C-alpha positions as protocol buffer text, in pm:
chain_id: "A"
residue {
  index: 1
  type: UNK
  ca { x: 2 y: -14 z: -18 }
}
residue {
  index: 2
  type: UNK
  ca { x: 247 y: 272 z: 103 }
}
residue {
  index: 3
  type: UNK
  ca { x: 430 y: 173 z: -223 }
}
residue {
  index: 4
  type: UNK
  ca { x: 122 y: 261 z: -447 }
}
residue {
  index: 5
  type: UNK
  ca { x: 34 y: 562 z: -216 }
}
residue {
  index: 6
  type: UNK
  ca { x: 297 y: 684 z: -219 }
}
residue {
  index: 7
  type: UNK
  ca { x: 410 y: 635 z: -655 }
}
residue {
  index: 8
  type: UNK
  ca { x: 18 y: 664 z: -767 }
}
residue {
  index: 9
  type: UNK
  ca { x: -236 y: 922 z: -729 }
}
residue {
  index: 10
  type: UNK
  ca { x: -551 y: 679 z: -687 }
}
residue {
  index: 11
  type: UNK
  ca { x: -856 y: 847 z: -585 }
}
residue {
  index: 12
  type: UNK
  ca { x: -982 y: 693 z: -244 }
}
residue {
  index: 13
  type: UNK
  ca { x: -707 y: 415 z: -196 }
}
residue {
  index: 14
  type: UNK
  ca { x: -584 y: 331 z: 160 }
}
residue {
  index: 15
  type: UNK
  ca { x: -854 y: 490 z: 349 }
}
residue {
  index: 16
  type: UNK
  ca { x: -752 y: 344 z: 674 }
}
residue {
  index: 17
  type: UNK
  ca { x: -373 y: 398 z: 623 }
}
residue {
  index: 18
  type: UNK
  ca { x: -273 y: 17 z: 642 }
}
residue {
  index: 19
  type: UNK
  ca { x: -467 y: -158 z: 907 }
}
residue {
  index: 20
  type: UNK
  ca { x: -714 y: -383 z: 656 }
}
residue {
  index: 21
  type: UNK
  ca { x: -1068 y: -262 z: 745 }
}
residue {
  index: 22
  type: UNK
  ca { x: -1160 y: -60 z: 444 }
}
residue {
  index: 23
  type: UNK
  ca { x: -1063 y: -266 z: 192 }
}
residue {
  index: 24
  type: UNK
  ca { x: -998 y: 22 z: -75 }
}
residue {
  index: 25
  type: UNK
  ca { x: -647 y: -86 z: -152 }
}
residue {
  index: 26
  type: UNK
  ca { x: -750 y: -424 z: -211 }
}
residue {
  index: 27
  type: UNK
  ca { x: -493 y: -517 z: -545 }
}
residue {
  index: 28
  type: UNK
  ca { x: -518 y: -908 z: -741 }
}
residue {
  index: 29
  type: UNK
  ca { x: -161 y: -1030 z: -774 }
}
residue {
  index: 30
  type: UNK
  ca { x: -59 y: -1237 z: -1099 }
}
residue {
  index: 31
  type: UNK
  ca { x: -192 y: -1605 z: -1083 }
}
residue {
  index: 32
  type: UNK
  ca { x: 153 y: -1678 z: -1136 }
}
residue {
  index: 33
  type: UNK
  ca { x: 253 y: -1485 z: -805 }
}
residue {
  index: 34
  type: UNK
  ca { x: 481 y: -1634 z: -585 }
}
residue {
  index: 35
  type: UNK
  ca { x: 311 y: -1837 z: -327 }
}
residue {
  index: 36
  type: UNK
  ca { x: 410 y: -1699 z: -26 }
}
residue {
  index: 37
  type: UNK
  ca { x: 267 y: -1315 z: -153 }
}
residue {
  index: 38
  type: UNK
  ca { x: -101 y: -1472 z: -198 }
}
residue {
  index: 39
  type: UNK
  ca { x: -74 y: -1569 z: 205 }
}
residue {
  index: 40
  type: UNK
  ca { x: -343 y: -1339 z: 388 }
}
residue {
  index: 41
  type: UNK
  ca { x: -242 y: -1156 z: 754 }
}
residue {
  index: 42
  type: UNK
  ca { x: -428 y: -979 z: 1038 }
}
residue {
  index: 43
  type: UNK
  ca { x: -754 y: -809 z: 941 }
}
residue {
  index: 44
  type: UNK
  ca { x: -721 y: -940 z: 568 }
}
residue {
  index: 45
  type: UNK
  ca { x: -914 y: -1257 z: 573 }
}
residue {
  index: 46
  type: UNK
  ca { x: -1226 y: -1109 z: 783 }
}
residue {
  index: 47
  type: UNK
  ca { x: -1196 y: -774 z: 517 }
}
residue {
  index: 48
  type: UNK
  ca { x: -1156 y: -902 z: 230 }
}
residue {
  index: 49
  type: UNK
  ca { x: -1461 y: -1182 z: 335 }
}
residue {
  index: 50
  type: UNK
  ca { x: -1711 y: -911 z: 326 }
}
residue {
  index: 51
  type: UNK
  ca { x: -1618 y: -719 z: 31 }
}
residue {
  index: 52
  type: UNK
  ca { x: -1720 y: -825 z: -409 }
}
residue {
  index: 53
  type: UNK
  ca { x: -1504 y: -925 z: -676 }
}
residue {
  index: 54
  type: UNK
  ca { x: -1220 y: -1123 z: -465 }
}
residue {
  index: 55
  type: UNK
  ca { x: -1025 y: -1425 z: -603 }
}
residue {
  index: 56
  type: UNK
  ca { x: -767 y: -1615 z: -449 }
}
residue {
  index: 57
  type: UNK
  ca { x: -532 y: -1392 z: -579 }
}
residue {
  index: 58
  type: UNK
  ca { x: -643 y: -1084 z: -355 }
}
residue {
  index: 59
  type: UNK
  ca { x: -454 y: -940 z: -138 }
}
residue {
  index: 60
  type: UNK
  ca { x: -525 y: -581 z: 102 }
}
residue {
  index: 61
  type: UNK
  ca { x: -157 y: -412 z: -45 }
}
residue {
  index: 62
  type: UNK
  ca { x: -125 y: -259 z: 334 }
}
residue {
  index: 63
  type: UNK
  ca { x: -75 y: -602 z: 449 }
}
residue {
  index: 64
  type: UNK
  ca { x: 172 y: -698 z: 191 }
}
residue {
  index: 65
  type: UNK
  ca { x: 566 y: -657 z: 297 }
}
residue {
  index: 66
  type: UNK
  ca { x: 795 y: -452 z: 86 }
}
residue {
  index: 67
  type: UNK
  ca { x: 1065 y: -695 z: 2 }
}
residue {
  index: 68
  type: UNK
  ca { x: 1237 y: -778 z: -298 }
}
residue {
  index: 69
  type: UNK
  ca { x: 944 y: -1076 z: -392 }
}
residue {
  index: 70
  type: UNK
  ca { x: 736 y: -691 z: -482 }
}
residue {
  index: 71
  type: UNK
  ca { x: 1026 y: -608 z: -791 }
}
residue {
  index: 72
  type: UNK
  ca { x: 900 y: -603 z: -1113 }
}
residue {
  index: 73
  type: UNK
  ca { x: 563 y: -774 z: -981 }
}
residue {
  index: 74
  type: UNK
  ca { x: 221 y: -606 z: -1160 }
}
residue {
  index: 75
  type: UNK
  ca { x: -66 y: -594 z: -932 }
}
residue {
  index: 76
  type: UNK
  ca { x: -434 y: -543 z: -1028 }
}
residue {
  index: 77
  type: UNK
  ca { x: -574 y: -187 z: -824 }
}
residue {
  index: 78
  type: UNK
  ca { x: -899 y: -295 z: -771 }
}
residue {
  index: 79
  type: UNK
  ca { x: -1186 y: 16 z: -718 }
}
residue {
  index: 80
  type: UNK
  ca { x: -1538 y: -20 z: -771 }
}
residue {
  index: 81
  type: UNK
  ca { x: -1469 y: -361 z: -840 }
}
residue {
  index: 82
  type: UNK
  ca { x: -1301 y: -203 z: -1202 }
}
residue {
  index: 83
  type: UNK
  ca { x: -961 y: -329 z: -1222 }
}
residue {
  index: 84
  type: UNK
  ca { x: -641 y: -70 z: -1331 }
}
residue {
  index: 85
  type: UNK
  ca { x: -346 y: -246 z: -1420 }
}
residue {
  index: 86
  type: UNK
  ca { x: -4 y: -116 z: -1285 }
}
């Protein structure tokens, strides 16, 4: 979430500022993403469970650690169920 928030201007993105409760930082990872990137943590499973348009590759970007696994990773930023590829 921090990388997207700092580098791109996405309206209403990250409203809860990273505590995993609002779901506005919903992203979808590629089907071939590293399995460890798909492991949900904290409030994430509960929040995603209340949302529509969630797939097995969905994550809340605020719960994804910034590390080398994100290098060159392309994600879809989900807003109002309409993806924007970044």
